[in-house]
C-alpha positions in Angstrom: 17.6 0.9 -27.7 16.6 2.1 -24.2 14.3 5.2 -24.3 14.0 6.3 -20.7 11.5 9.1 -20.0 10.5 10.9 -16.9 7.7 8.9 -15.1 5.5 9.7 -12.1 7.4 9.3 -8.9 6.0 6.7 -6.5 5.6 8.4 -3.1 4.9 6.7 0.2 3.4 8.4 3.2 4.9 7.3 6.5 4.4 8.4 10.1 2.8 7.7 13.5 -0.8 6.6 13.9 -3.2 9.6 14.0 -0.7 12.1 12.8 -2.8 12.8 9.7 -1.4 10.7 6.9 -4.7 9.7 5.4 -6.3 13.0 6.0 -3.4 14.7 4.2 -3.9 12.3 1.2 -7.6 12.8 1.5 -7.2 16.5 1.0 -4.8 16.0 -1.9 -7.2 13.5 -3.6 -10.4 15.2 -2.4 -12.0 11.8 -2.3 -13.2 11.5 1.3 -11.2 8.3 1.9 -10.2 9.1 5.5 -13.8 9.2 6.6 -14.5 5.8 5.0 -11.6 4.1 6.8 -12.7 1.9 9.7 -11.9 3.8 12.9 -10.2 6.5 10.9 -7.1 4.3 10.5 -5.9 3.1 7.1 -5.9 -0.7 7.2 -4.8 -1.6 3.6 -2.1 -0.1 1.5 -3.9 2.0 -1.1 -2.4 3.5 -4.2 -3.8 6.5 -6.0 -2.8 9.0 -8.7 -2.7 12.8 -8.2 -2.1 15.6 -10.6 -0.5 18.8 -9.4 -1.5 22.3 -10.4 1.4 22.2 -12.9 -0.1 19.1 -14.5 2.5 16.7 -13.2 1.5 13.2 -12.0 2.4 11.6 -8.6 1.6 8.1 -7.5 0.8 8.0 -3.8 0.9 4.9 -1.5 -0.7 5.3 1.9 0.7 2.9 4.5 -1.2 2.0 7.7 -0.3 3.6 10.9 -1.2 1.1 13.6 1.8 -0.6 15.2 0.7 -4.0 13.8 1.3 -2.9 10.2 5.1 -2.3 10.5 5.9 -4.8 7.8 3.5 -3.1 5.4 5.1 0.3 6.1 8.5 -1.2 5.5 7.4 -2.5 2.1 5.9 0.9 1.3 9.3 2.5 2.0 11.1 0.0 -0.3 8.7 0.5 -3.2 8.9 4.3 -3.0 11.0 6.7 -5.0 10.3 9.4 -2.5 8.8 9.3 1.0 6.8 11.8 3.0 7.4 11.6 6.7 4.3 13.0 8.4 4.8 14.4 11.9 2.0 16.1 13.8 3.3 19.5 15.1 1.1 19.1 18.2 2.4 15.7 19.1 6.0 15.5 18.0 8.2 12.5 17.3 6.6 9.2 18.3 7.7 5.5 18.1 6.4 5.0 14.6 8.0 8.3 13.5 11.4 6.8 14.5 10.4 3.5 12.9 9.6 5.2 9.6 12.9 7.1 9.7 14.7 3.8 10.1 13.0 2.4 7.0 13.7 5.5 5.0 17.4 5.6 5.9 17.8 1.8 5.4 16.7 2.0 1.8 18.2 5.4 1.2 15.0 7.0 0.0 14.9 10.8 -0.5 12.2 12.2 1.8 10.4 15.4 2.7 9.0 16.1 6.2 5.4 17.2 6.3 4.6 18.9 9.6 0.8 18.5 10.0 -1.8 20.1 12.2 0.0 23.4 12.2 -3.4 25.1 12.4 -3.9 23.9 15.9 -3.2 26.2 18.9 -1.2 23.4 20.5 1.2 22.9 17.6 4.8 23.4 18.4 6.7 23.6 15.0 10.1 24.6 16.4 10.0 22.0 19.1 9.0 19.2 16.6 11.8 20.2 14.2 14.2 20.0 17.1 13.0 16.5 18.0 13.5 15.4 14.4 17.0 16.9 14.3 17.8 14.9 17.5 16.8 11.8 15.5 19.4 12.7 12.8 17.2 14.6 10.3 19.2 17.4 8.7 16.9 20.1 7.2 17.6 22.4 4.3 19.2 25.6 5.5 20.4 23.9 8.7 23.3 21.9 7.3 21.3 19.3 5.4 19.2 18.6 2.3 15.9 17.4 3.8 13.0 19.7 2.9 10.3 20.5 5.4 6.8 21.8 4.6 4.3 23.0 7.2 0.8 21.8 6.2 -2.8 21.8 7.5 -4.9 19.1 5.8 -8.0 20.7 7.4 -7.4 24.2 5.8 -5.3 23.1 2.8 -2.3 25.2 4.0 1.0 24.2 2.4 -0.5 21.4 0.2 0.6 23.0 -3.0 4.1 23.6 -1.6 4.3 20.0 -0.6 3.4 18.8 -4.1 5.8 21.2 -5.7 8.5 20.0 -3.4 7.9 16.4 -4.4 7.9 17.3 -8.1 11.3 19.1 -7.7 12.7 16.1 -5.8 11.6 13.8 -8.6 13.4 16.0 -11.2 16.6 16.1 -9.2 16.5 12.3 -8.7 15.8 11.8 -12.5 13.1 9.3 -11.9 12.4 7.6 -15.2 11.1 4.5 -16.9 11.4 2.8 -20.3 8.2 1.3 -21.8 10.3 -1.1 -23.9 12.2 -2.5 -20.9 11.2 -5.7 -19.2 8.3 -5.2 -16.7 9.4 -4.4 -13.2 6.6 -4.0 -10.7 6.0 -4.6 -7.0 3.1 -6.2 -5.2 1.4 -3.8 -2.9 -1.6 -5.8 -1.8 -3.4 -9.1 -2.7 -7.0 -10.1 -2.3 -8.8 -13.4 -2.8 -12.6 -13.5 -3.0 -15.3 -15.2 -5.1 -14.0 -13.7 -8.3 -10.5 -15.1 -7.6 -7.1 -13.6 -6.9 -6.5 -9.9 -7.6 -3.2 -8.2 -7.1 -2.5 -4.5 -6.5 0.9 -3.4 -7.7 2.9 -0.4 -8.9 4.8 -0.6 -12.2 8.3 0.8 -11.9 9.6 0.0 -15.3 8.4 -1.5 -18.6 4.8 -1.5 -19.9 2.4 -4.1 -18.4 -0.3 -5.2 -20.9 -3.3 -7.5 -20.9 -2.2 -11.0 -22.2 1.4 -10.5 -20.9 3.0 -13.5 -19.2 4.5 -12.4 -15.8 6.4 -14.1 -13.0 6.4 -13.5 -9.3 7.9 -15.7 -6.5 7.9 -18.8 -8.6 4.4 -18.2 -9.8 3.5 -17.7 -13.5 0.5 -15.8 -14.6 -1.1 -14.5 -17.8 -2.6 -11.1 -17.3 -6.4 -11.4 -17.8 -7.4 -8.0 -16.7 -5.9 -4.6 -15.7 -7.7 -1.9 -13.8 -6.4 1.6 -12.9 -6.6 3.0 -9.4 -10.2 4.1 -10.0 -11.2 0.6 -11.1 -11.5 1.4 -14.8 -10.6 -1.5 -17.1 -7.5 -0.7 -19.2 -5.3 -2.5 -21.7 -1.9 -1.4 -20.4 -0.2 0.3 -17.4 2.8 2.6 -17.9 5.8 3.0 -15.6 5.1 4.9 -12.4 1.4 3.9 -12.3 -0.6 1.7 -9.9 -3.1 -0.9 -11.0 -5.0 -4.0 -10.0 -4.3 -7.1 -11.9 -6.2 -10.4 -12.5 -4.4 -13.5 -13.7 -2.7 -15.2 -10.8 -4.1 -18.5 -9.5 -2.4 -18.2 -6.2 -1.5 -15.2 -3.9 1.9 -13.8 -4.5 3.8 -12.5 -1.5 3.1 -8.8 -0.7 6.2 -6.7 -1.4 7.6 -9.2 -4.0 8.8 -8.2 -7.4 6.7 -8.9 -10.6 8.6 -9.3 -13.8 8.0 -10.2 -17.4 11.2 -12.3 -17.2 11.2 -15.6 -15.3 13.1 -15.3 -12.0 14.5 -17.9 -9.7 11.6 -20.0 -8.4 10.8 -19.9 -4.7 8.5 -22.2 -2.8 5.3 -20.6 -1.8 4.5 -22.0 1.5 0.9 -22.4 2.6 0.3 -20.5 5.8 -0.8 -22.8 8.6 -0.6 -22.6 12.3 0.7 -25.0 14.9 -2.3 -27.4 15.0 -4.2 -28.1 18.2 -3.7 -25.7 21.0 -1.7 -26.4 24.0 -3.4 -26.6 27.4 -2.9 -23.0 28.4 -3.6 -21.4 25.1 -6.6 -20.0 23.3 -7.0 -21.8 19.9 -8.2 -19.5 17.0 -8.4 -19.6 13.2 -7.6 -16.4 11.4 -9.2 -15.2 8.2 -8.4 -11.8 6.6 -9.5 -10.0 3.4 -5.9 -9.8 2.1 -2.4 -10.9 2.8 -1.2 -7.7 4.2 -4.0 -7.7 6.8 -3.4 -11.3 7.6 0.3 -10.7 8.2 -0.4 -7.7 10.4 -2.7 -9.7 12.6 -0.9 -13.0 12.7 2.5 -11.5 13.5 1.1 -9.5 16.4 -1.0 -12.2 18.1 -0.7 -11.8 21.9 0.8 -14.5 24.1 -1.6 -17.2 25.2 -3.1 -17.6 21.7 -2.4 -20.5 19.3 -3.2 -19.9 15.6 -4.5 -23.2 14.4 -4.7 -22.0 10.8 -4.7 -18.7 8.9 -5.7 -17.8 5.3 -7.0 -15.1 3.0 -10.6 -15.0 1.8 -14.0 -15.6 3.1 -14.8 -18.1 5.9 -15.7 -21.4 4.3 -17.1 -24.8 5.4 -13.6 -26.3 5.9 -12.7 -23.5 8.3 -15.8 -24.3 10.3 -15.1 -28.0 10.4 -11.4 -27.4 11.4 -12.6 -25.0 14.1 -14.9 -27.6 15.5 -12.3 -30.3 15.4 -9.6 -28.1 17.1 -12.0 -26.4 19.6 -11.1 -23.1 18.0 -13.0 -19.8 17.5 -12.8 -18.1 14.1 -11.6 -14.5 14.1 -12.1 -12.6 10.8 -10.5 -9.3 9.9 -12.0 -7.2 7.1 -13.3 -10.4 5.5 -16.8 -11.8 5.1 -18.9 -14.9 6.1 -21.9 -16.0 4.0 -25.2 -16.7 5.6 -24.9 -20.4 4.8 -21.5 -20.7 6.4 -22.8 -18.7 9.4 -25.7 -21.1 9.7 -23.3 -24.1 9.6 -21.1 -22.5 12.3 -24.1 -22.1 14.5 -25.2 -25.7 14.0 -21.7 -26.9 14.7 -21.3 -24.7 17.8 -18.4 -22.7 16.3 -18.0 -19.1 17.3 -17.2 -16.5 14.6 -16.1 -13.0 15.4 -15.7 -10.3 12.8 -13.6 -7.1 13.1 -13.1 -4.1 10.8 -10.5 -2.4 13.1 -7.3 -4.2 14.0 -6.9 -2.9 17.5 -10.4 -4.0 18.4 -9.5 -7.6 17.4 -6.4 -7.5 19.6 -8.4 -6.0 22.4 -10.9 -8.8 22.1 -8.2 -11.5 22.3 -6.6 -9.8 25.3 -10.0 -9.7 27.0 -10.6 -13.4 26.4 -7.1 -14.3 27.7 -7.6 -12.0 30.7 -11.1 -13.0 31.6 -11.1 -16.5 30.2 -9.5 -18.3 33.1 -10.4 -21.8 32.2 -13.5 -23.3 33.9 -13.8 -27.0 34.5 -17.4 -27.9 33.9 -17.0 -31.7 34.4 -14.5 -34.4 35.0 -14.7 -38.1 34.0 -12.4 -41.1 34.2 -12.1 -43.7 31.4 -13.0 -47.1 32.9 -13.4 -49.2 29.8 -12.7 -49.4 26.1 -14.7 -51.3 23.4 -15.1 -51.1 19.7 -18.1 -49.6 17.9 -18.3 -49.8 14.1 -14.9 -48.4 13.1 -14.4 -46.4 16.2 -13.4 -47.0 19.8 -15.9 -46.1 22.6 -14.6 -44.7 25.9 -16.6 -46.1 28.8 -16.5 -43.4 31.4 -17.7 -42.5 34.9 -18.4 -38.8 35.6 -16.8 -37.9 38.9 -17.5 -34.2 39.0 -19.9 -31.7 37.3 -21.6 -32.5 34.0 -20.8 -33.5 30.4 -23.0 -32.4 27.5 -23.1 -33.3 23.8 -21.6 -29.8 23.0 -18.8 -30.1 25.6 -15.3 -29.2 24.6 -13.1 -31.9 26.1 -9.5 -32.3 27.0 -7.9 -35.8 27.3 -5.3 -36.1 30.1 -2.9 -38.8 30.9 -0.9 -38.6 34.1 -1.9 -34.9 34.2 -0.4 -34.3 30.8 -2.6 -33.2 27.9 -3.0 -35.8 25.1 -5.2 -33.5 23.0 -8.4 -31.6 22.7 -11.5 -33.4 21.3 -15.2 -32.8 20.7 -18.1 -35.1 21.4 -19.5 -37.1 18.5 -21.7 -39.5 20.5 -22.9 -39.5 24.1 -24.9 -42.6 25.4 -26.2 -44.0 28.6 -26.7 -47.7 27.8 -28.2 -47.7 24.4 -29.8 -44.3 24.7 -28.5 -41.2 23.1 -28.4 -38.4 25.6 -27.5 -34.7 25.6 -26.3 -34.6 29.2 -24.8 -36.8 31.9 -24.4 -35.9 35.6 -22.0 -36.6 38.4 -21.9 -40.3 39.4 -23.3 -41.6 36.0 -21.6 -44.0 33.7 -21.7 -43.4 29.9 -20.2 -44.2 26.6 -18.4 -41.5 24.6 -17.1 -41.3 21.0 -15.0 -38.2 20.2 -13.0 -36.6 17.4 -10.3 -36.5 16.5 -9.8 -40.2 17.4 -7.0 -39.9 19.9 -5.7 -43.1 21.5 -7.0 -43.3 25.0 -6.2 -45.7 27.9 -8.1 -46.9 30.9 -7.3 -44.5 33.7 -7.2 -41.5 31.4 -9.1 -38.4 32.5 -11.5 -36.3 30.4 -12.2 -32.7 31.4 -15.1 -30.6 30.1 -13.7 -27.1 29.7 -15.0 -23.7 29.0 
């Protein structure tokens, strides 16, 4: 028989970048999280538990503010029972404020407006409220039912009022759960590292236990471990509580539902890019610490960049070899690279760039695109073809510039690009050489083994 009882509401915090979402949560949790975030911007959905002065429990989800994380904010809004729309009183309604309102109204989530930074001399509370009303927000006492609380995360002003408002909204909405019901949970974040796959989720109904069999997106897993939001190992998680789970062998999709009952299977596609880059694009390989971060980066790649491959986890040897084959650089976001893999990359001439702040990664790509007007270091014509072991050797004459053993080459036929290749062997006569100069003839073996013809042109590009 169903036994539904009141459970902690799941509350998401939405709003424009730098409007004080994480600082607000930081004050509530008194954990110093905001100072630890790279660049002061939350870059992974985090879930935490807070107790009010009245002893009531609230589960908070903090969603990233940078424009690139719009999909993550959308998921946060869908998972939530209640949303807090954070708007800085000194800055007013901004693009992501409107975006957050759109998410909230689409899923019909009750919400409270938190006007932050009211302690600043430049704050304009009345003006900001007016801007929100122009966006369709109907406040309590002004013909609507949306509560508004003025807060200062710096001074703590209004924080207790905000928590009390959330508790009252939860009571009115009759937010409840049944520990005997089938498990219903939602994936907030996923991570793959040396210890395997771990999944962050919020349980909305049912009781999730160690040894349970669960299903998500066609994946089946046996729960091997559960950890509460502080990282403590626990045996079970009750409705309304966040946790991190071990047991999946593959990464489930962020935002997907986890259930103790088998659902319709879906095909989990491996995320790959479009292969070798086109002539006018910058080829890169993306690595990220978790799926949310990977999605945020890959869906906001600037024009002029080709993503050869993308995946979650640390950079590995296969990434390096793929980068070398496709003439790509490796861009990593919030992920790591071991010293052995870094050494391999240096040996293979593969460039690895690491970022902790998403807008710095985008800035770096934009700079490469802007400044990286392609330089032609050398030009050669294929004048002969002959077999060597199991490969074909291109006999070439260098007509311009130089070729080196580390050159990145492009094979052209009738001015059209056949593909990008790297040098495997460079010889003059029977001698291995590192460099050939204009006017010299040489033999060249390259990878991948593209079909070439006499008359084709090879460019050494940078």
